[in-house]
N, C-alpha and C positions, 0 to 999 in steps of 0.2 A: 508303729504301723498305723495307729488310729491318725496321727498327725497327718502322715503321708496321704491317707485316704481323704481326709478333711481339705488338704491342700490341692488335691486332684479335683474335688467335687467344686470347690471355690476359686479354681485357677483364674487369676486374673486376665489372662489371655482369652478366655473363654467369655467371661461375664462382663467385662469392662471394655470400653473403646481404648484404641491405641493410646499409649502414653498416659494412660491414668491407673492409679493402683488402689488397693483397699486403704492402704496408710493415707491417700490423699482424703478419702471420705471419712476416716476416723479423727482427722485433725481439721476440724472447721474452723473458719475464722472466728474470733470472739462474738458472743452473741448470736451464732448461726447453729443450727443443728441439721445434720445430715442423716438419712435412714440409716440404720445399722442393722445386720442380720438378727442380731440377738434380741432386738425389740419385737421382732414377730412371734418370738416363742410365748408373749403374753397371750396369744390367742388361744393356745391350747387349754390351759385352765379356764379361760373365758367362754371356751365353748362348752366346757361341762356347766359353768354358770347359766349360759344361753339355755342349755337343754333343761336344766331344773327350773329356770324362769318360765319357760314353755309350760312345764307339768304344772306349776303355780297359777300360770294364766289361764290355761284350759280349765282348770278346776274351780278357780275363784271369780273368772271374768266370762270366759265363754260359755261354760255350761250353764250359769245362770241366765245368759243370753237365749241360750237355746230353748231354756224353760219357759221364758217370757213368750218366744215366738213359736212355743207348742211343738217343738221339737223332740221327740221322746227317745230314749236310748232303745226301747224294744228288747223283748225277749224272745230270741229265736226258739223254734221248735227243736226239742232234743230227740236224738236218734235212740233207738232200742240198743242197750249195750251189748256190744258183740266183739269179742277179742280178736277173732280171726279177720274181720273187716277192718276194725281199728289199725291192726298192724299192717294190713295192705295200705290203708288210707294214709298212714305216716309217710310212705315211700311213694305212693302214686295216688293222687285225689281222683282221678278219672280213670277207672280200669277200662282195657280194651276188651274186645269180643270174646277172645279166647279166656281171659281171666275171669270175665263175667260167667260163662259157661262152667269153668272149672269151680268157680264159688257155688254156683247154682246146684252142681252134683254134691259137694262137699258139705253143704249146709241143708241141702234138700230144701232150698228156697227158690222161687220163682225169679227168673232174670228181672222182670219188672220191679220185684221187690227189693232185690239188690241195688237197682238202679236209684230208687226212690231212697234208700238207706244213704247211699253215697251224696244224693243231692242234699238231703237235709242235713248231713254231716258237712258239706261244704258251707251250707248257709250258717251253721254255728260259727265257722271261723269268719265270716263276713262281717266287718265292723258295721256297727249301727249308723245311721244318718247323724246322730247327735255326735258321735265320735268324729265323723268327717267334718262335721260343721265347726268343732272346737280346733281341728287341725287347720281348717283354712283360714279361721278367725286369726289364729296365733301369725299365719303367713301374711295376711293381708295387715295386719297391725304393724308387723315388722317392716313390710317394704313400703308402707306409707310413711312411716317414721323415718326411715333411712333415706328415703327419697327427698323428703322435705328438708332434713339435714343437709343433705348433699346439695340440693339446689340452692339452699340459703348460702353455702360457701363458695359453690361454683359461681354463682350469680355475678359476684363482684371479683371474680378471677378472670384476667386478661386472656388466658389460654382456653376459655370456653368460647370466646368470641374469634379469637385467632389461633388456630391449632399449631401454628409454627411457633408459638410462644412455648409449646411443651418441649422444644428442643432447644431454645437458646440458652446457652451456657451448660448445656447438659454435659455430665451428671451433677454439676456443681449448682444445685438447686436447693433452697432451704426447706426444710420440713417445717410445716405449719401445724398447730394443734388440730385443726379442722381435718387436715389430711391423715394425721395419726389416728384420730378417733375413727373416722370413715373407714380407713383399712382395717383396724382391728376389729370392729364391729362387724363388718362383712365377712372377715376371714373366720371369726369365731362361729357366726351364723352358719356358714357353709361347712364348717368342721362338724357342728351339731347336727346339720342335715345329713352328712356321711354316717355319722352315728345312727340317727334315727331312722335312716331309709330301711334299715334291716328290721325294725319294730313297727313302722308306719304302714298305712294300707299298701297292699303289694300292687304295683302297676305293671302294664304289660311292656312299658318303656323303661324297666328298671335297669337294665344295661345302659342304654342310652343316658339315662339320668345319673348313673354311675360314672360314666365318661364325662359328661358335662360338670358335674361336682368337682371331679378330679383335675379336669383342665382349669376350672376357674380356680381352684385353691393353688395349683401350681403358677397360674398367671399372677394371682394376688401376691403370693409369696415371693416370686423371683422378680416382680416388677417393683415390690417394695425394697428389696435388697439392692436392685438396681437403680434404684431412685427415678423409676418412671412413673411417679406418682401423678403427675398431670395427666398424662393420658390414661393412667389406671382409674382414676377417680371418674374419668368421663365414661369409661367402659361399663363402670359399676353402675353409675347412675341411669345411662341408658337402659340396661338390663333391667333394672327395678321398675322403670316407670310403667310398662304394660303390664307387669305382675300384678299391680294393684287392682286394675280392672279385672284380670282373671280371677283373682280371690274373691273380689266383691260379686262376681258373676255365680260363682260357686255357692256364695252363702245365701244369694238370693233364690237359687234354685233348692237349696236345702230347705228354706223357709217357706218354699212353694209360692214365691212371687214369680211366676213364669215370665209374664211381660217384662218385668224389670230384669230378670235374668237374660232374656233374649237381647234386650238392649244393652245391657252389660257387655254380653259376649260380642256384639259386634263392634262396640267401642274398643273392647280389648284387641279385636282382629285389626282394626284400622291404626291403633297404637301399635300393636307388633310389627306390622308392616312398616310403619314410618320409622319407628326405633330400631327395629333389628334388620330391615333389609333397605333401609335408606340412609338415616343418620349412621348407623353403625359402619356399613362398609363404606360408603362414600364421603364419610367426613373423618371418623376415628381411623379406621383400618387403612384409609387413604393416606392420614398423616404419619402414621407409624410405618407405612410401606415407602412412601415418597418423599416427603418432606423430611423425616429423619435420615434418610439415606443423603438427601441434599446438604443438610446443615450439619450433622454429625459424622455420618458415613457407616457403612454396615459393619458389623464385627460378629463373632461366633454367635453369642446369645441373641442378637438382633434376628436371626433366622429362626431360632426357637420360638421367641415371642410371636414372630409374625405367624409362624406354623400353628400354634397354640389359637392366635385370634381367627386363623381361617378354619380351624376345626370347629369352633364356636359358630362360625358362619355357616358352615355347612349343616349343623344341628339346627340352625335358625331356619334354614330352606326345607329341611325336612318337617319341622313342627309346623311351619306356616301351610304347607300343602294340606296337612291333616286340619289345621284351624280353618283354612278357607272352605274346606268341604262342609264343617260343621256350620260355619257362618252362612254359606249360601243356602243351606237347608233352613237356617233360622229365618232368613229374609223371605224365601219363596214358600215355606210350608208354615211359618209363623211359631216354630217351635224349636229349641236347640236340641238337637237329637245326641244320641250317646256318642261321645268322643271315642275316637279310633284309638286314643292313648289312654282310655279311662282304665280304672282300677279294676281287678277282676271281678269284684263284687256285682258289678254293674253288668256283666254279661250274661248271656244265657248259658244253660247247661250245654246246649249243643255248641256253642260258640267255645267254651272251655275245654269241651272234648273232641273238637274238629279234628284233632290229631288221631283220634281212634277210628275203628271201623264202623261203619254204620249198617243196620240192619233193620227190619220191621220191627224188632222187639226193643230196639234203641228209640224209637220214635215216640214221644209223650204226648200226650194231650195237652193243649194250650194251659188248661187249669193247672197242670202239673209242673209246668216250666217257671223257672225263677224269673223274677221281673227283670227285663232288661233295662229299665230305669231311663232317665233323660238327664244326661250330663252329671252324672253320679261321681263325683269325686274327681273328676277326670284328670285334667291335666295337672300335672306338678308344677312346681315353680320351675321357670325356664332359667 
């Protein structure tokens, strides 16, 4: 039964062009190596290694850099222990009006006191600026390193300058060491992000990023198995380019270099537009949609790959709308404001609790509100 399921999943009629079989790819000419599905399994243990490497990097490199820049971990104010409130907090961090009134009667506490308890308790769970700095420094280092590595190999590749070369003699295109290293490193990194997303700083775009990571992993895995390595390396390189400037802007913000942060964010916005809304759709997606149709012809997996590429493009459009709003504020107001995709610790209590009912007792003085912050952690890797 297992073999029949495997045969159904890896059906040659679905994954490969007409008159091509897996056996053809398993027996390349002497001195030539083609991608094999089993190769990609190395990324799973490597993802664990990448995650552990990140922990070491944050402790041994990023944290000392944070101390040099005087970015402190900070100790949040602790709440008064209360088993009843803690039990409710674990299921609902922001109780509604009815619950507040019920708790007020049960505990004989004023509603404002209960609100203050929940606000302080939420602040306890919010990561410090130092933690966010370390997280961003890890991503900045990875994106910069992998982009330099990718450009170094793609610069001398003919398909970077003529995308029709991505499909000549497809799928019988040899696997180079540079392509293998690039693919495995990217796949291990995104698998590690899938693991760490549940422990990292929580963001309002959690579901969107989950879809993004999942679509990226599926694209990387199946494009490798299908030997779409030439187009795949172009896609990954384009995606990494703008993220370098995003993480650099976040680092500048955490270090309180506001002008540098503003400038880097504008550069990020421009690079995001060029790479994600110009180069990606009109150069890479165009090649996969039209040039591959002309040279190779469509087959069943071809529709899947193009569908996933278009899913990513849809996410790019959503993100650029949010990014553009912040960049415009940075240009005309001179300061990068809070990102609409920001992590929850940068939002005010009113924003966090916007789903609850509002009444006069829920309106707090400004001094009692948690800070809204400026660009605090905001956009995740795209």
